[in-house]
C-alpha positions in Angstrom: -38.1 8.8 -67.9 -38.6 11.0 -71.3 -38.3 14.7 -72.7 -41.2 13.7 -75.4 -43.2 16.8 -75.3 -47.1 17.7 -76.4 -48.5 21.2 -77.7 -48.4 23.5 -75.0 -50.1 27.0 -74.6 -48.1 29.8 -75.6 -46.4 31.4 -72.2 -45.1 34.9 -71.5 -41.8 34.0 -73.1 -42.8 32.0 -76.0 -40.0 33.0 -78.6 -37.3 33.6 -76.5 -34.4 31.3 -76.6 -32.3 30.4 -73.9 -29.0 28.3 -73.8 -28.9 26.9 -70.1 -24.8 25.6 -69.6 -24.8 25.8 -65.7 -25.3 23.0 -63.4 -26.4 22.6 -59.7 -29.2 24.5 -58.9 -29.5 28.1 -59.2 -28.6 28.6 -62.6 -30.7 25.6 -63.5 -33.7 26.6 -61.5 -33.5 30.2 -63.3 -33.6 28.4 -66.8 -36.7 26.4 -65.4 -38.6 29.3 -64.1 -37.9 31.0 -67.7 -38.8 27.5 -69.9 -41.9 27.0 -67.5 -43.4 30.4 -68.9 -42.9 29.6 -72.2 -39.7 30.0 -73.2 -37.4 27.4 -75.4 -34.5 26.4 -73.2 -31.6 24.1 -74.3 -29.9 22.9 -71.5 -26.0 22.3 -72.4 -24.2 19.7 -70.2 -21.1 18.4 -69.9 -19.8 15.1 -71.0 -20.0 13.7 -67.9 -23.2 15.2 -67.6 -25.0 17.9 -64.4 -23.6 16.3 -61.7 -27.0 16.6 -59.9 -28.2 13.2 -62.0 -26.0 11.8 -59.5 -27.0 13.1 -56.4 -29.3 10.3 -54.7 -31.0 8.1 -54.4 -34.0 8.7 -55.1 -33.2 7.8 -59.0 -35.5 8.1 -61.8 -34.4 6.7 -64.8 -30.7 8.3 -65.2 -31.2 11.2 -62.6 -31.7 12.3 -59.9 -34.4 13.8 -58.2 -32.3 17.1 -57.2 -31.9 17.3 -61.0 -35.9 16.0 -61.9 -36.9 19.2 -59.8 -35.1 22.0 -61.8 -34.9 20.7 -65.4 -38.4 20.4 -66.6 -39.5 22.4 -69.4 -35.8 21.9 -71.4 -34.5 20.0 -74.4 -30.9 18.6 -73.6 -27.7 18.2 -75.2 -24.2 17.1 -74.1 -21.3 19.3 -75.5 -17.4 19.7 -74.7 -17.3 23.2 -73.7 -13.5 22.7 -72.9 -12.4 22.0 -76.8 -12.1 24.3 -79.5 -14.9 22.8 -81.7 -17.3 22.6 -78.6 -17.2 26.1 -78.1 -17.2 27.0 -81.9 -20.9 24.9 -81.5 -21.8 27.3 -78.8 -20.6 30.7 -80.4 -23.4 28.7 -83.2 -26.2 28.0 -80.8 -26.1 31.4 -79.7 -26.6 33.3 -82.8 -30.1 31.9 -82.4 -30.2 32.5 -78.5 -31.6 35.6 -76.6 -30.5 34.5 -73.2 -27.2 32.6 -71.7 -27.2 30.9 -68.4 -23.8 30.2 -66.9 -22.8 29.1 -63.5 -18.8 28.8 -63.8 -16.5 30.0 -61.6 -15.1 33.3 -62.5 -12.3 33.5 -65.4 -13.6 30.3 -67.0 -15.6 32.0 -69.5 -12.6 34.3 -70.7 -10.1 31.5 -70.8 -12.6 30.0 -73.0 -12.8 33.0 -75.1 -16.2 33.5 -74.2 -16.2 36.2 -72.1 -18.6 39.2 -72.3 -17.2 41.8 -74.1 -16.6 39.0 -76.9 -19.9 38.1 -76.3 -21.7 41.5 -76.3 -19.8 42.3 -79.3 -20.6 39.7 -81.6 -23.9 38.8 -79.9 -25.0 42.7 -79.3 -28.8 41.8 -78.1 -27.9 38.5 -76.2 -28.8 38.1 -72.4 -25.6 36.9 -70.6 -27.1 36.1 -67.2 -24.0 34.5 -64.6 -24.4 32.9 -60.9 -21.0 32.6 -59.2 -20.3 32.3 -55.4 -19.2 35.5 -54.5 -18.2 37.4 -57.8 -14.7 37.6 -59.6 -13.1 40.2 -57.2 -12.6 41.7 -53.3 -11.5 39.6 -50.9 -13.4 36.5 -51.5 -13.5 36.9 -55.7 -13.4 33.8 -57.8 -13.6 31.2 -53.9 -16.2 28.6 -55.1 -19.5 28.9 -53.7 -22.2 26.4 -52.4 -25.7 27.1 -50.4 -24.5 26.0 -47.5 -21.1 28.0 -47.1 -22.3 30.9 -48.2 -25.1 30.6 -45.2 -22.4 30.7 -42.9 -20.7 33.5 -44.5 -24.0 35.4 -44.7 -24.5 35.1 -41.3 -27.8 33.4 -41.6 -26.5 30.3 -39.8 -25.8 32.4 -37.1 -29.5 33.4 -36.7 -30.6 30.2 -37.4 -31.8 28.0 -34.4 -32.1 28.0 -30.5 -30.0 28.3 -27.4 -30.2 24.6 -27.1 -29.7 23.3 -30.9 -26.8 25.9 -31.6 -26.5 27.7 -35.0 -27.8 25.2 -37.5 -28.3 25.4 -41.6 -31.6 26.3 -43.1 -33.4 23.2 -43.9 -34.1 24.3 -47.3 -30.9 25.5 -49.8 -32.7 28.7 -49.6 -29.9 30.7 -50.9 -29.3 28.8 -54.1 -33.2 29.1 -54.6 -33.2 32.7 -54.3 -30.4 33.6 -56.3 -32.4 31.5 -59.2 -35.0 33.9 -58.4 -32.7 36.9 -58.3 -31.6 35.4 -61.9 -34.9 35.3 -63.4 -36.1 39.1 -62.3 -32.8 40.3 -63.7 -32.8 38.3 -66.7 -36.6 39.5 -67.4 -35.4 43.1 -66.4 -32.3 43.1 -69.1 -35.1 41.8 -72.2 -37.4 44.3 -71.2 -34.7 47.0 -71.1 -33.6 45.6 -74.7 -37.0 46.9 -76.0 -36.6 50.1 -75.2 -32.6 49.8 -76.5 -32.1 46.8 -78.8 -29.5 45.3 -76.7 -28.3 42.9 -74.3 -27.1 42.9 -71.2 -24.6 41.4 -68.5 -26.9 40.3 -65.5 -24.4 39.0 -62.7 -26.3 37.5 -59.0 -23.9 36.0 -56.2 -25.1 33.8 -53.9 -23.2 35.7 -51.2 -25.1 39.2 -52.4 -28.5 37.2 -52.7 -27.7 35.4 -49.1 -27.3 39.1 -47.3 -30.6 40.0 -48.9 -32.5 37.8 -46.8 -31.2 38.8 -43.8 -34.2 40.8 -42.5 -35.0 41.7 -40.0 -31.8 40.9 -38.7 -29.6 43.2 -40.9 -32.1 45.8 -40.3 -32.4 45.6 -36.1 -28.2 45.7 -36.1 -28.5 48.8 -38.6 -30.2 50.8 -35.8 -29.0 49.1 -32.7 -25.6 47.9 -33.0 -26.4 44.4 -31.3 -25.6 41.1 -32.7 -28.5 39.1 -33.6 -28.9 36.4 -31.4 -30.3 33.1 -32.0 -34.2 33.4 -32.0 -35.5 29.7 -32.1 -38.8 30.3 -33.2 -39.8 33.7 -32.4 -39.8 36.7 -34.3 -37.4 39.3 -32.4 -39.7 41.9 -33.4 -42.9 40.5 -32.8 -45.1 39.1 -30.1 -46.2 36.6 -29.9 -44.6 35.4 -33.5 -44.0 31.7 -32.5 -44.5 28.2 -31.7 -47.0 26.9 -29.6 -47.9 23.9 -28.2 -51.5 22.6 -28.2 -52.3 18.7 -26.9 -52.2 17.2 -30.2 -49.5 19.5 -31.9 -47.4 22.7 -32.8 -49.4 26.0 -34.6 -47.6 28.9 -35.3 -49.1 31.8 -34.1 -48.1 35.0 -36.0 -49.8 37.9 -35.1 -49.1 40.9 -36.5 -51.0 43.9 -34.8 -52.3 44.4 -31.4 -56.1 44.1 -33.1 -55.1 40.7 -33.9 -53.8 40.3 -30.4 -57.1 40.8 -28.5 -58.8 39.0 -31.5 -56.5 36.3 -30.2 -57.3 36.9 -26.5 -60.6 36.7 -26.9 -60.9 33.6 -29.3 -58.6 31.7 -26.5 -60.8 33.1 -23.5 -58.1 35.0 -22.0 -59.4 38.5 -22.5 -57.6 39.8 -20.0 -54.4 39.5 -21.8 -55.1 42.2 -24.4 -55.9 44.7 -21.1 -52.8 43.9 -19.1 -50.2 46.9 -19.6 -47.6 44.4 -20.2 -49.1 42.9 -23.5 -51.5 45.7 -24.6 -48.9 47.0 -27.5 -46.8 45.0 -29.5 -43.1 46.8 -28.1 -44.5 45.6 -24.4 -45.5 42.3 -25.7 -41.5 42.3 -27.2 -40.0 42.8 -23.9 -42.5 40.8 -21.9 -42.3 37.5 -24.5 -41.1 34.9 -21.7 -44.1 36.3 -19.6 -46.5 36.0 -22.3 -46.3 32.2 -23.7 -46.9 30.2 -20.8 -50.1 31.9 -20.6 -50.8 31.3 -24.4 -49.7 28.0 -23.8 -52.2 27.4 -21.0 -54.8 28.9 -22.7 -54.8 26.4 -25.5 -53.2 23.0 -24.0 -56.2 20.9 -24.3 -57.6 22.4 -27.7 -57.1 20.7 -31.0 -54.2 21.7 -32.8 -55.7 22.1 -36.6 -59.5 22.9 -35.1 -57.8 26.4 -32.9 -55.7 27.1 -36.1 -58.8 27.1 -38.2 -60.7 29.1 -35.6 -58.2 31.8 -35.6 -57.7 32.5 -39.7 -61.7 32.3 -39.3 -61.3 35.3 -36.9 -58.4 36.9 -38.5 -55.5 36.0 -36.7 -52.6 34.8 -38.6 -52.1 30.6 -37.9 -50.2 27.8 -39.1 -50.6 24.6 -38.7 -47.2 22.9 -38.4 -47.6 20.3 -41.1 -45.4 17.4 -42.6 -44.2 18.0 -46.6 -46.9 15.2 -47.2 -49.0 16.7 -45.4 -48.7 20.1 -47.2 -47.9 18.9 -50.5 -51.3 16.5 -50.4 -53.6 19.6 -48.7 -56.8 20.4 -50.9 -55.6 23.8 -50.9 -52.5 22.7 -52.7 -54.0 21.2 -55.3 -56.3 23.9 -55.6 -53.6 26.5 -55.9 -52.5 24.0 -58.7 -48.9 23.5 -56.7 -48.7 20.1 -57.5 -48.3 19.2 -60.8 -48.1 16.4 -62.8 -46.4 15.1 -66.2 -45.5 11.9 -67.7 -45.4 9.7 -64.4 -43.1 12.5 -62.8 -44.7 15.2 -59.8 -43.0 19.1 -59.1 -44.6 21.5 -56.7 -46.1 23.9 -59.1 -45.5 27.2 -61.0 -45.7 30.2 -58.4 -46.5 33.0 -60.4 -50.0 32.7 -61.9 -50.4 35.2 -64.6 -53.9 35.6 -66.2 -53.6 35.8 -70.0 -50.3 33.6 -70.4 -50.0 30.7 -67.7 -46.6 28.8 -67.5 -47.2 25.2 -67.6 -45.7 21.8 -67.7 -45.0 20.5 -71.1 -41.8 18.1 -71.0 -40.2 15.9 -68.6 -36.3 17.0 -67.7 -34.2 15.8 -70.6 -32.6 12.2 -70.8 -29.0 12.4 -71.4 -28.1 14.0 -74.7 -31.5 13.6 -76.1 -32.3 16.3 -78.7 -28.8 16.8 -79.2 -29.6 16.4 -83.3 -32.9 18.7 -83.6 -31.1 21.0 -81.7 -28.1 21.3 -83.9 -30.2 20.7 -87.2 -32.5 24.0 -86.1 -29.2 26.1 -85.7 -28.0 24.9 -89.2 -25.6 22.1 -88.7 -25.4 19.5 -91.7 -26.0 15.9 -91.1 -22.4 15.3 -92.1 -21.5 18.3 -89.4 -23.4 16.4 -86.8 -21.7 13.3 -87.4 -18.1 14.8 -87.4 -18.8 16.3 -84.0 -20.0 12.6 -82.9 -17.1 11.2 -84.3 -14.8 13.7 -82.7 -16.4 13.5 -78.9 -17.6 17.0 -79.1 -21.1 15.8 -78.6 -22.9 12.4 -77.7 -20.0 11.1 -75.6 -21.9 8.7 -73.4 -22.1 10.2 -70.0 -19.5 8.4 -66.7 -21.7 5.8 -64.3 
């Protein structure tokens, strides 16, 4: 794997420099989103490296697939922030930075003399963006945070799964990824506000807050009814038919969103009488009688080809989705058409979901090898060759990553 680059088109964030001293997923993902849209992102790793480098197999070079997936388009260096000289280097790097992304445990930056109060005094235009598990204070303040444990605390696991399976974690790290997206939004808002005020600010995101924000519609239902949401399996608690249904060769998800779509569904599967049945005519009644409706739909589609039925439903204006494996989804022609499979330097990623017509994002660099760009980055920030050599001798930079 190499971080070699090519001349990129200027993205929307060209000219913005980001220091990414975060690790694992949420912070690095946010920094990668900024990098995808043209920001110059410098990934600063500790001497042992971002722990996700070792989260495998599979591996490519010195990094796992987990690391590769959230660190493209970045330059990289290693810096020991536990030392005074290492923190001095960071402060010099911040003189040229617009954004600092970090996800240290609350209080760590303050102990290092790098708390937000000091940073905002010394670098008034800096946007200081942090992700933590639960924030610095409150009953859970300061506790470490990982995606799945926060899924549990925020109630997400309690509504995911079926009565047969029991509560289950979400199959993707949605809390980490949602937190990363929220941090990106916060950074962009702060940069926009800086254009008006001339000052940066602190952007705080917690996994806990982000997870609670993902509890729709269950939280909304509880606010109105006081009833504790239950495991719903593949059903939507507020809409019907909105679930997984079996055909003779597989499953598809039928997502009827209104009564007109239900009538179209009934016509297409040859059961127009269901739309006239008072138990099913209106969504509010279908939700109450969903257990009676399900076998009637499944009987009507039991002999149908699932993919052909799915396409026919879409053509009729009825939302439906074939249940594909991940490889099928990533290799689907529409994935290619939407440029959601991207390649660079022999590596592949899921593409950039935000499309800008005038300043599109791009993939320009493979993730950096450990400490790959340290001399280049320090020289850009005014460090002399002698200073760089001294920092290396003292182990502040360039210490080999432990296996």
